[in-house]
C-alpha positions as CSV (number, residue, x, y, z in Angstrom):
1,M,142.1,102.1,-10.6
2,S,141.8,99.0,-11.7
3,E,139.1,97.7,-15.0
4,N,138.6,94.7,-13.1
5,I,135.5,94.6,-10.6
6,V,136.2,91.0,-9.4
7,E,139.6,89.3,-8.9
8,I,139.9,85.7,-8.3
9,N,143.2,84.8,-7.1
10,D,144.8,80.8,-6.5
11,V,141.2,80.5,-4.8
12,S,141.0,76.7,-3.3
13,M,138.0,75.5,-1.5
14,L,138.3,72.1,0.7
15,F,135.0,70.5,1.9
16,N,135.3,67.8,4.5
17,L,132.6,65.0,3.7
18,S,131.1,62.8,6.3
19,R,131.4,59.2,5.2
20,E,128.7,57.8,7.7
21,K,125.1,57.9,7.6
22,V,123.8,59.9,11.1
23,D,120.2,59.8,11.9
24,N,120.1,62.9,13.7
25,I,122.1,65.9,14.9
26,K,122.4,64.7,18.5
27,E,124.1,61.7,17.0
28,Y,126.2,63.5,14.9
29,F,127.8,65.7,17.8
30,V,128.1,63.0,19.8
31,R,130.5,61.1,17.5
32,Y,132.2,64.2,16.2
33,L,133.0,65.1,20.0
34,K,134.3,61.7,20.4
35,G,136.1,61.8,17.2
36,K,134.2,58.9,15.7
37,L,133.1,60.5,12.4
38,R,134.8,59.7,9.4
39,F,135.5,62.6,6.8
40,E,136.3,62.7,3.1
41,E,138.6,65.9,1.9
42,F,136.6,67.1,-1.1
43,W,138.5,70.0,-3.2
44,A,135.6,71.6,-5.0
45,L,137.9,74.4,-6.3
46,N,141.7,74.0,-6.8
47,N,143.7,77.1,-7.5
48,V,141.2,78.8,-9.7
49,S,142.3,82.3,-11.1
50,F,140.8,85.1,-13.3
51,N,139.7,88.5,-13.6
52,I,136.2,89.7,-14.6
53,K,136.1,93.3,-15.9
54,K,133.6,96.1,-15.1
55,G,130.3,95.6,-17.7
56,E,131.5,92.3,-18.8
57,S,129.3,89.4,-18.7
58,M,131.1,86.7,-17.5
59,G,129.4,82.6,-17.9
60,I,130.8,80.1,-16.2
61,V,130.1,76.4,-17.7
62,G,130.9,72.8,-16.5
63,L,129.6,69.6,-15.7
64,N,127.5,68.9,-12.2
65,G,130.4,69.1,-9.7
66,S,133.0,71.2,-11.5
67,G,132.7,74.2,-8.7
68,K,130.5,76.1,-10.4
69,S,128.5,77.5,-7.8
70,T,130.9,77.2,-5.1
71,L,132.9,79.9,-6.9
72,L,129.6,82.2,-7.3
73,K,129.2,81.5,-3.6
74,I,132.6,82.8,-2.8
75,I,132.1,85.5,-5.0
76,A,129.1,86.5,-3.4
77,G,130.8,86.6,0.0
78,V,128.6,83.5,1.1
79,L,131.9,81.2,1.2
80,K,135.1,81.9,2.5
81,P,137.7,80.3,0.4
82,T,140.1,77.5,2.2
83,T,143.3,79.3,0.4
84,G,143.7,82.1,-2.0
85,Q,141.1,85.4,-2.2
86,V,139.0,87.0,-4.4
87,S,138.1,90.7,-4.4
88,V,135.4,92.2,-5.4
89,Y,134.9,96.1,-6.2
90,G,131.3,97.1,-5.9
91,S,127.6,96.0,-4.9
92,V,126.4,92.7,-5.7
93,A,123.1,91.0,-6.0
94,P,123.3,87.2,-5.6
95,L,120.6,84.9,-7.3
96,I,122.5,81.8,-6.0
97,E,119.6,79.5,-4.3
98,L,116.1,79.7,-5.0
99,G,114.5,81.5,-2.1
100,A,117.8,82.8,-0.5
101,G,117.4,85.5,1.6
102,F,113.5,85.0,1.7
103,D,111.3,84.2,4.9
104,I,109.1,82.0,4.0
105,E,106.8,82.9,6.4
106,L,106.3,86.2,5.4
107,T,104.3,88.0,2.7
108,A,105.8,88.7,-0.9
109,K,105.5,92.5,0.1
110,E,107.3,91.7,3.4
111,N,109.9,89.8,1.9
112,I,110.2,92.7,-1.2
113,F,111.4,95.1,1.8
114,L,113.0,92.5,3.7
115,N,115.4,91.1,0.6
116,G,115.9,95.2,-0.1
117,A,117.6,95.6,3.4
118,I,119.7,92.8,3.0
119,L,120.9,94.3,-0.6
120,G,121.6,97.5,1.4
121,Y,118.5,99.7,0.3
122,S,116.3,101.9,2.4
123,R,112.8,101.0,2.8
124,A,111.9,104.7,1.2
125,E,113.7,103.5,-1.7
126,M,112.0,99.8,-2.0
127,K,108.7,102.0,-1.7
128,E,109.6,103.6,-5.0
129,K,110.7,100.4,-6.7
130,F,107.7,98.3,-4.9
131,E,105.0,98.7,-7.9
132,E,108.0,97.8,-10.4
133,I,108.9,94.7,-8.8
134,L,105.4,93.3,-8.5
135,D,104.8,93.9,-11.9
136,F,107.9,92.3,-13.6
137,A,107.4,89.0,-11.3
138,E,103.7,89.4,-12.2
139,L,102.4,88.8,-8.4
140,Q,100.6,91.7,-8.2
141,E,97.3,89.1,-6.8
142,F,99.5,87.3,-4.3
143,V,101.0,90.4,-2.5
144,D,99.6,89.4,0.7
145,V,100.2,85.8,0.4
146,P,103.2,84.0,2.2
147,I,105.7,82.7,-0.4
148,K,105.6,79.5,1.6
149,N,102.8,78.9,-0.7
150,F,104.2,80.0,-4.0
151,S,105.5,77.7,-6.8
152,S,109.7,77.3,-7.1
153,G,108.5,79.7,-10.3
154,M,107.1,82.1,-8.2
155,V,109.5,82.6,-5.7
156,A,111.9,82.3,-8.8
157,R,110.5,85.3,-10.5
158,L,109.9,87.4,-7.1
159,G,114.2,87.0,-6.2
160,F,114.9,88.1,-10.2
161,S,112.7,91.1,-10.1
162,I,114.2,92.5,-6.3
163,A,117.8,91.7,-7.8
164,T,117.6,93.1,-11.4
165,T,115.5,96.4,-10.3
166,S,117.8,97.3,-7.6
167,K,120.6,97.8,-10.6
168,P,123.9,96.2,-8.7
169,D,126.9,96.7,-9.9
170,I,127.5,93.1,-10.0
171,L,124.5,90.7,-10.8
172,I,125.0,86.6,-10.0
173,A,122.5,84.4,-11.4
174,D,122.7,80.2,-10.8
175,E,120.5,78.5,-13.3
176,I,118.1,81.5,-12.2
177,L,116.5,81.4,-16.2
178,G,115.8,77.8,-16.0
179,V,113.0,78.3,-14.1
180,G,109.6,79.7,-15.4
181,D,107.7,79.4,-18.3
182,Y,108.9,80.3,-21.7
183,K,107.5,83.7,-21.8
184,F,108.9,84.7,-18.6
185,K,112.4,83.4,-19.5
186,K,112.8,85.7,-22.6
187,K,111.3,88.7,-20.0
188,C,114.6,87.8,-17.7
189,E,117.0,87.6,-20.6
190,K,115.6,91.0,-21.8
191,R,115.9,92.0,-18.6
192,M,119.5,91.0,-18.2
193,E,120.5,92.5,-21.3
194,E,118.8,96.0,-19.8
195,V,121.3,95.4,-16.8
196,I,124.4,94.9,-18.7
197,E,123.6,97.9,-20.9
198,N,123.3,99.9,-18.0
199,G,127.0,99.2,-17.2
200,A,126.6,96.3,-14.4
201,T,128.6,92.8,-14.5
202,V,126.9,90.0,-14.8
203,I,128.4,86.5,-14.0
204,L,125.9,83.6,-14.9
205,V,126.2,79.9,-14.3
206,S,123.8,77.8,-16.9
207,H,123.9,74.5,-18.4
208,S,122.1,76.2,-21.4
209,I,125.0,77.0,-23.9
210,D,122.8,78.6,-26.0
211,E,121.7,81.0,-23.1
212,V,125.2,81.5,-22.3
213,K,126.6,82.5,-26.0
214,D,123.3,84.6,-26.1
215,I,124.1,86.6,-22.8
216,C,127.8,86.4,-22.1
217,T,130.8,87.9,-23.9
218,Q,133.5,85.8,-21.9
219,V,133.2,82.5,-20.5
220,A,135.2,80.4,-17.8
221,W,135.3,76.7,-18.2
222,L,135.7,74.3,-15.1
223,S,136.1,71.0,-14.9
224,K,136.6,68.9,-11.1
225,G,137.6,72.3,-9.3
226,Q,140.2,73.2,-12.2
227,L,139.7,76.3,-14.4
228,I,140.5,74.7,-18.0
229,K,139.9,77.9,-19.9
230,V,139.1,81.4,-20.1
231,G,138.0,83.6,-23.4
232,P,135.1,84.6,-25.6
233,A,132.1,82.7,-25.0
234,E,131.4,81.7,-28.4
235,A,135.0,79.9,-28.8
236,V,135.2,78.3,-25.2
237,C,131.5,77.4,-25.1
238,D,132.6,75.4,-28.8
239,E,135.1,73.8,-27.4
240,Y,133.7,72.6,-23.9
241,M,130.5,71.0,-26.1
242,A,133.2,69.5,-28.5
243,S,135.0,67.7,-24.9
244,M,131.9,65.9,-24.1
245,E,131.4,64.2,-27.8
């Protein structure tokens, strides 16, 4: 059995970007059906290949537009690559977009059970975890409030608490630690360390290089959709920062 939990083989991702301003959906489809829309090809990823080992904490760094979030969505199964293949061996808890998997009209309580079901957990299992999730997120007073009334920080806390309480094989986090106050950020970092100590694999995207160095053992550096380097976190992060000076 392979020691890799994620295998990324020659992955490329093409997006067709519309070059015209269209004011509404109806106009968009009329122009599309008549072949009057002009698109520009954009390769978000280009022949990216590397593996992530079981129990490893992998950071992904790069400037905006380098393909980091696109790669995470492909690993999570949200997007299918244009070419290439990603093989994932284990359960995945993705924290990719703020509030993804939540229904904003439902309360925090209802969303805990909804999100748990999406992650593959039974109602009985989520009942056991319910108080722990609320306590960690510090949302006991808002349990019956629809999350459309939550701040972005409250939504992030709830999503992070659900994902990390469920003890997935792979935890994917995209800039999630950048939301919330300093105290909660430190609380999240400690929880991430516990997740790693329990044998889970963490894939982290963050613009905070200090955060990546603290949490990750390995780092993949992307630039304009190309994989520049994969290696020990300290060395790759230092080289990445030096490239911007």
